[in-house]
C-alpha positions, 0 to 999 in steps of 0.5 A, a space after each residue: 386763472 383757477 381758484 387754487 392758483 389765485 389762492 397761491 398768488 395771494 399767499 405769495 403776496 402776503 409772504 412778501 408783504 410780511 418780509 418786506 419791512 422786516 428782512 431788509 433795511 434797504 427797501 430796494 433789496 426786496 426786488 432781489 428775490 422771488 418766492 415759490 410755493 410748493 406742496 411741501 414748502 416754500 423756496 426763497 429764490 435770490 436773484 443775483 447779483 444781490 446786495 445781502 449776505 445769505 448765511 444760516 443767520 439769514 435763513 433762520 431770520 426768514 424762518 422766525 418771521 414766517 413761523 408765526 405769520 403763516 400759522 395756522 395756514 401752514 406749519 413751518 418745520 425747522 430744518 436741522 440745517 439750512 436747506 439749499 435746492 437747485 432749480 431748473 431754469 434757464 436764468 443763471 441768476 435764479 438757479 438756486 434757492 433756500 427751501 423752507 419745509 412746511 405742512 399745510 394747516 396744522 397737525 391736531 392732537 388725537 383724542 381717541 380710545 386706545 382701540 382707535 389708536 391700535 386700529 390706526 397702527 394696524 392700518 399703517 404699521 406706524 404708531 400714531 402721534 398726531 392726526 398726520 404724524 406717526 412713528 415708523 419705528 422700523 425706519 426710525 428706531 428708538 425714542 427719547 422723551 424729555 420734560 420737567 414734572 407736569 409736562 405730560 411726559 409720564 402720561 405719554 410714556 404710559 400711552 406708548 407702553 400700552 400701544 407697544 405692549 399690544 403690538 409687541 413685547 415690552 419691559 418696564 424699567 422704572 426706578 420710582 416704581 411709579 406710573 409706568 411700573 404700576 401700569 405694567 403690573 396692572 396689565 399683567 406684564 411680568 417684565 418689570 424692573 423696580 428697586 427692591 425697596 418697592 417690592 419688599 417694603 424695606 424703605 431703608 434700602 433706597 435706590 443705589 448701585 444694586 438696583 442699577 446692577 439689576 437693570 444691567 442684568 435685565 438689559 444684558 438678557 435683552 442683549 442676548 435675545 438681540 444676538 440670538 435673533 441676529 444669528 437666526 436672521 443670518 442663518 435662515 434668510 437669503 436676503 441681503 437687506 432684511 430684519 426680524 420681521 422676515 422670521 416672524 419675530 415681534 418687536 421688543 420695546 425696552 422702556 426706561 423711565 427717569 433714566 438719570 435716577 438709575 445712576 444715583 448712588 452707583 460707582 463709575 464701573 457700574 455706570 460705565 457697564 450700564 452705558 456700554 450695554 445701553 449703547 450696544 442695544 441702541 446701535 445694534 438693536 434695529 435689525 433684531 427688532 429691539 427698540 428703546 424708549 427712554 424718558 428723563 427730565 434732561 438729556 444731558 451727556 452725563 446721562 445719555 452718551 453722545 453716541 446713544 443720543 445721536 442714534 435715537 431717531 424719535 426725539 420729543 421734548 415736552 413742556 417749557 421750551 427755551 434755548 437752554 433746555 433744548 440744547 441737550 436733545 436738539 443741539 441743532 437749535 441755536 435759538 428758541 423754537 416757536 411752538 404754536 401750541 399750548 397745554 399739557 403734553 405739548 412741545 417739539 418733535 423730530 423724527 430722523 430716518 423717515 423721509 416724510 419728516 424733515 426737521 423739528 415741528 410742534 407736537 401735542 401728544 394723544 389724549 386717551 378717552 
């Protein structure tokens, strides 16, 4: 028996020891299952007939027990739903199992210069998030980042904006005229939408419906670019499946910070116009290379329509994680996910549309040195 197999056997024995006293009240039931360890996860194999009920609660219980027990040897990835796999075996009693995706070891925070981050992008075509996690925005379009003050949300928005401004075109919409707007201004980016009182110095105006109308105007301009690109792709491409890259267009990133603040003081008609425009960009923008990155404290339905939230592939929640504040961005979670990381800029992440990622896992956003 080789060293690798010995180590696998020891890990399987350890997992069985962990589950033995927690999973079942009747110790005899421990003989009613087996475990398989794969490169991308673990399979719990019930040996029928069984005397326990397998449902989502049972699946979640195994996950919650092993999540901490396997750290740091493995990072368990919480699937969005219970995963059942079919096994190739001649034994009818063991032809199916519960799959728990996991990653060997733990992903690490990037502590790199912006030049190193950009170099990673040009090597892979994907935006680095951690050392072994990155964002393929072509496969997984649009992003939403939530987190309370002090969570590291604004810092990460600035990091993303710097990256996206180098690899494509970008526009900054910032109702506070704060970090994002100042960074865009410092970089010489002219596509900045801020309230008039910030640029004029008239503090009596504040944020209101007029600002939201300015935002809508900017979004409709981007919508026109989207339609123009779609028209050119249709007329000039012979391919059935293609996108903006075939014609040499750059990706266009639309950053909206503190989205909830945009709706302050606006009437229903203006709010509806904004949300309808936002929805069209989210749903139709992918092929044309239009990508939205939204940030807010909480992704409540009154700020982000369900169709928009469901169409966003990259979801990140930073800061305090509990069952109450995850239900908006991660409605699949009915329990508090354990996050084996600490510090600013940490939380949970889910990337839909990319087969390399299968659920929700911990994140620590990059630190630029």
